[in-house]
N, C-alpha and C positions, 0 to 999 in steps of 0.2 A: 314711596314706593311698596304695594304688597310684596312681601320676601317673595315668593315664587315665580316673580314676573321678571326676574330681574335678566336681560337681556343676557349677561355672562356666564350665567351658569351652564355647566356642563354633565352631562350623565355618566356614569361610570356603563351605563346601557347604553349598546350601543344605538346611536337610532342613525338611519340613511338621511342622505342628504335631499333637502327638497320633502319632507316624511311631514305631514299633518301634526306628525304628536310627540315634537319635544319636548324637554324635560317644562317649557316653561306653559307649557298645556293639559296635559294632564287630564282629560274627560273622562268622567263618568259614567258606565254603563254597567248591563247585567250580562251576565255570561255563563253556558254551561260548557261539559266537557264531554265526550264519549263514555266517559267511568264516574263522571260527578254532579252535582243536580246544580240548578241556577244560583248565581251570586254576584257578588260587586266587584267589579273589578275596572283598573284604572288604566289607561292606552299610553304606552311609552314606548317610542316606535315600534316595530312589529312585534311584539309582546302587551302581554296583558297581567298588569301585576295582581294577583289577586289578595283582596282586603280582608277574607275572612281568616286565612294563612297568615296575614302580614300581624293582624291582630291577636290571632293565637301565641303569636313568638313573641309578643311584649312590647311591638315595638313603636305601639301607641300613648304609651306611660299614659296622661294624666287625660287626655282628650276623653272628651263623656259620651265616648259608644262602647256600647255592648257586641258582642259576638253575632248578634242576633239583626242587629242592623246589618251586617254584613253578607252574615248568612241569608238573606232575603233576595227572593227572585223578584223585589221592586227596588226603587232605588228609596220611593217614600219612606222607611223606616227611619232610615240615615239621618235623609234629608226633613226629617221633624227636629233631627235638632236644633237645625235651623243655622244663622246666615254666620253668623260669629264660629260658629262651631266648626260649618262645613267648611271657612277659611281657614281656621286652625288646622283643619284634618291635610289640606292642603299644603298648606306649607309646611304640615311635616311630612307627608310623603315627598316632598320637594327635597328636604334635606336629606330625608335617605336615602335617595336616587342622586345625590351631588357625587360626583368623583372623585373629590376628597372626603368622606363620608364614606367607612367601610365596616358601620353595624351588621350592615344587611346584605355586603358582599356574597359573604364567604358564603349566603342559603339562597344564593340567586335561583338553584335549581327547584328551590322548595317556593318561590314566591312569584316568578318571572312564567309563565306559559306561552309556548310561542302563538302566534296571531291564528299560524295555521289550521291548530289545534283545537280553537274556541267554537262556538256555536253560539252567536249575539243574538239576545232574545227580547222583548219589548224593555226599554227602560223606568219607565215609570206606571205605576197604574193611574189610569188617567179621570180621574172623577166627572170632570167639565172639560167639554171642548166651545172655547169662542173663537170665531175666527172675524179679521178685522178688516175693513176696504181702504186701504191708507197710502196710498201711493198715486196723485195725486194725477201722474205720466197717464196710468192704468185708470185710472175711476176718467178720465176724459175721453180718452182712447174708444171706451166700452160707451160713452154719455154722446160723442160722435156718430159710432158708428151704428145704434139701433134709437138713436133722440136725434134733437137737434144741436145741430155741430156748435153754435151760436148760443148755447144752454148747454153745456155736457153737463156740466157739474150740477146736481141737484142742489137747492137752495139751502139744505142744513150739510156740506159737503165740508165745506170750510169751516164749519164752526163745531163740529163735532169729529168726535173718531167714530167711524158710523162702523158695524160692525151687528155679525148673528150667532145665536147658540146653535154650534153646529151637531155631531153626534158621535160623541169618544168610543164607542161601542166597533166603529167601525175606522177608525186610526189604526193603521198597521204597519208591521216596522219595515223596514228596505231588504228587498229580494224578495218579498209577497206577492207574488204575479196577481195579478187583478181582472176577472170575466169581466166583456163590455157591458157596461149596465142595458137595462130594459126601461121603457116609460111612454108615457102620450109624447109625442110630438107632431109639429105641422107645419110638414113640408109644403104644402098651398096654401097661400094665406086665404084662399076661396074656398077651401074645403074644409072637412069636418077635421078632425086632430084623428092619428092613426094609433096603435100601439105597437111598438117594432124595437129593435134594438137601438142605442142611439150611433148615428151618424156622426155626430160630431163627438169624441172623444177629445178635451183636449187636459195638458196639464197646468198647476199654477205655481209659479217660483216663488216659494217664499220660505220666513225662518220663522221659527217657532221658540217662544219662550214656556219656561215650568216653572212654575210659584213654589213657594213656598207656603206654610200657613199663615193666609189673611187674620186681620181681624173681625171680632165678632159680628155678625147679623144686626146693619144701623150703623157701623160706622165707616169711614172710610179712608182709603189708601190719597195721601195727601201724593204729586209728583217727587217732590223733595225726598220723601220717603220710600215710593217706589221697589227703587232696586234694591230696596235691604228686604225686599219680598221675591224677589228673582232669583232664583237658582244658576240657572242656566238658559241655553240655548239650541237648537239641532235643526239640519235640514229638513224644509216640508214642501211637501208636493200635494197640494188640496188639490187630487181630481175634479175635472169636473165635466157634465156634458150640456152641452152649450144648447142644443136643441131642445132637449127637454127641458132646461132653464128658462130658455126664451119663453115656452108656451105656459109655465107653472109657476114663476115667481110674483106676477101680481094677480094678487095685492101682499103677500107676506114673507114674500123673498126665495131665495133657495130651499130647498126643500128634495125630490129624488135625485134632483143633477149634483149635487154636494154631497149626500148621506150613503153614498155606494164605495166610498174609501178614500182614504185620504194617509199619506206615505210620508216616514219622520225615519230622521237617520238612529243610527243605533247608540250613539256617544253623545253624552251630554254636556258641552264645554261650559263651566261656570262664567258668571260675567264676570266674576273675579278676572281671569286668564285674558277675557276679551278687554279689559278696563286700559291697558296702552294704546287699544286701538278707537276708543271713543273719539268723536267727533262731534264738529256743531249741526245739529238741526236747519237746514235752512227755510229760509224764512217762510213766514206765516202772516199771510194778511189776508183777511182783515184781523186785527188782534185779537187773541183767542179771551174770553173770559176766564174769569180768574183763578180759577181750580184748574186751569189746563197750564197756566201761565209756569216756568221752572227757569232754574239757573242750573250752570254748569253744559257742558256736552255730555245730552243724551245720546245719541246717534254713534252708531257703530260703522267703522267702514271695512266692508266685508265683502271680497270679491265673488261675485256668484257667476256660474255656468249652467245651460244647460246643454247635452246631448243627445241625441237621435238617433238607436241603434236599430234597426231592420233587421229581422232574421235573416242569418247567414252574411249579414254586409256589415262591413264599419259604422264604426259611430262618428256622424256628423255635428261637429258643434253650431249650435244655432242660436244661442243666447248667451251675452255676455252684459252684465247687472252689478248692481253694488245698492247691497244693503241700509249706505247711506242714503238713496236718493230718496226714503220713506218723509214723505210729507208728515202724519204726525208719529212720534216718539214712542217708545214701549211706556216708559212714565206717563204720558200724556194717557195712553191705551187703559194701561191700569187702574189711575186715578176716574177715567172717567166710567170704566166700567165698575166700581165702587163706588162711584160720589152717590148714589141714592141708597146705599147702604148693603149692594149686593156682597156676598160674604165669598172670599174664595178659599178655597181649599189647596192642602198640600198635596203634587201634581198635578194644577190643575194647567191646559194646556190652553195657550194663547198665540194667534196664527197671523202675522204678521197683514195679510191679505197678497194679493200678485206685487210682485215688486219690477215696476218696469221704470227703463231710464224715459231721456229724453229725445234717443234716435229708437232707430227700428231694428237695430242690431241688439240694443240694451229691453225691447220687450217681453216681459215673463211670461206670455201664454202665445199658444198660436192662434190665436184668436183673432190677437194684434199681430203677430210674425207675416200672417198670412193673409192681415185684412179680411177676417171675414171669410177666407177662401178667394178673395179677389187677387192674390196675389202671393200664390203657390209655393213653397222653398224648395229648392230644388236639389240633395243630399249627396254625397258623395259619391255614392252607385247610382246615377242619374233619374232616380224617381223621385218622383214631388210628393210634399204634401201638404194638404191643407190643414187637417186635422191628423188627429194620430191614429191609425190602421192597426188591426189585428195583427200579434208579436211583434211590433213596436216593445221598446223598450227605451224608457226615460230615465237619463244618469242625471242629477245634480251635482254637485260639489260647489264648496263654499274655503276659503280660507281668508286668513290677516294675514296682512307682511309689512314688517317694518323695525330698523334697529338689527336687521343681520337673523329677526328671530319671525319664523312662520306658523301661524294657530291655525289648525286646517278643523276642517268638521268630515271628516273622510265624503262617502257620496251618500245619497239617498237615491234608488234605482227601482223601478218594477214594471213588466213586463202587459201588454194590454191581451187578452186572451180574447177567442171568440166568445160571444153569447151564449150563454146556456141554452 
């Protein structure tokens, strides 16, 4: 067991019952305050541990980190020290925060900042962003709606983790509002397209993982090695404009329908923290090609939910899903991404693709939940939704739970504003 994952650990920092951020989690993020610049923090309960102060006070001993790694405005510098150093760092932070360790307690007012006093920042400088399409249920639902239901999956889907390269510049932090995108849509199949604001803005319930530096150009990462190149995960809402996409996606796939915004949660939960919640990947048939074969538990049991909140009204939970439903796991995604020699870099972001389960309440998009507008959802305030309306806020949450420990991601939320 990784030392910091011990379910018996208790912190001297008070952690509210049901918190996403007990001592067994310790996710990393970037924060600033009204009186200080952005820097690295670790979440514990309702506090942020200021890692630059922890380093300055000499609590990190011989660990291979410098002050610049923690005073940076992105996690990338810290992450470049690699998997082993990151694990040792999390283990050391865990030791310092344990209830029977008094080293740092007398400095609590220097190292801990109440969460209400911090302003979260983008955690990672994202060089490249790839989005996969790895939920069999989602792909089947979409194929059923838009193509032949008897052949909902395209011929390659059961053979390769399908993906596309997205736009890193429009990946934004939770809480940043989004204007409704404009583009070409074709409301009438018998008429020419028109230029207009999208009428079918949708969310996509996803998780994303962030990478360490990979191998040189030309080398591949195997499924066995893959998790050594993954730093951690966050919640991810890969917004979509379905009507723009329906017109533009043939023959080269999503473009304007996907690159207007993708929202991520601010805390990166390390893969080490998620290790106790690893689980078996579901059956894959036909048998995968050799480079996609893997051993062990490569999927993760992460409960996910989506809430939709109209302006001046209460939130309605519209989806309950789970990351373990994914057909292709992260190790296979990364192995496939690099099998041709493509090099990944520190801070690259990989989206899981929409996460849908087998039941209608577990579908990870409005396209599926309202079944292309034919089955509108009724919210708590009595209004109906086929897609996301102006001034609607979408909130996603996720957590793992077991052995008396809850490891959570917080939330990712954003409001859709009218088109400019």
